[in-house]
C-alpha positions as a printed Julia matrix, in Angstrom:
83×3 Matrix{Float64}:
  77.55  120.62  130.69
  81.29  119.38  131.79
  82.8   119.9   135.08
  85.95  120.65  133.71
  86.26  122.73  131.13
  88.47  120.71  128.09
  89.92  122.79  124.91
  89.37  122.1   121.28
  91.61  123.18  119.36
  90.26  124.34  115.42
  93.54  123.96  112.47
  93.89  124.65  109.48
  90.59  125.95  108.24
  90.3   129.89  106.25
  89.46  132.67  108.15
  84.96  131.82  107.19
  85.01  128.64  108.38
  87.07  128.9   111.93
  84.77  131.49  112.6
  81.7   129.12  112.09
  83.3   126.31  113.96
  84.14  128.44  116.53
  80.87  130.3   116.94
  79.13  126.37  117.28
  81.52  125.59  119.71
  81.02  128.81  121.95
  77.0   127.6   121.94
  78.02  124.45  122.6
  80.36  125.38  126.37
  81.91  122.46  127.21
  85.16  123.62  125.6
  87.67  126.58  125.58
  89.34  126.8   121.78
  93.14  126.87  121.84
  95.79  127.19  119.16
  97.98  123.99  120.27
  97.4   121.35  122.38
  97.87  121.31  125.11
  96.85  118.72  128.98
  93.36  119.3   128.86
  93.16  119.03  125.06
  90.69  116.85  123.93
  89.42  116.9   120.31
  91.18  118.4   116.9
  88.74  120.14  114.56
  90.8   119.75  111.07
  89.48  121.5   107.91
  91.55  118.81  105.47
  93.78  116.02  106.17
  97.69  117.23  107.69
 100.32  115.87  109.4
 101.13  118.6   111.33
 103.35  118.72  114.44
  99.88  119.52  116.72
  98.32  117.11  114.98
 100.96  114.12  116.06
 101.53  115.87  118.77
  97.49  115.16  119.39
  97.13  112.03  117.7
 100.56  111.02  120.47
  98.52  112.94  123.58
  95.2   110.42  122.46
  93.38  113.56  121.16
  90.12  112.8   118.88
  91.18  114.12  115.44
  87.19  115.0   113.62
  86.17  117.39  111.19
  83.8   120.44  110.89
  81.06  118.41  110.44
  81.44  116.57  113.67
  80.89  120.36  115.7
  78.09  120.79  113.16
  76.26  117.35  114.02
  76.95  117.53  117.92
  74.86  120.62  117.72
  72.71  119.27  116.37
  72.24  116.6   118.76
  72.79  118.93  121.79
  69.88  121.13  120.9
  67.06  117.76  119.93
  68.51  116.63  123.92
  67.62  119.67  125.41
  64.18  120.68  124.04
């Protein structure tokens, strides 16, 4: 899908929600998952409205801040396109 793996930060979820998001992201095969914003981070999947240093750092780096539903919709589109 991508020639260079980009990272995705999964932030502020309950453990069960985080496990679901991580499993979906692994199915997409285009991202690595990190626990902090770094040079390769392009998206932050956030479990709720938060103003933390990680979120602010992601915003200043130009990362997309998305909800967990975005990951599920993305998986749906990938399934449709690869059908």
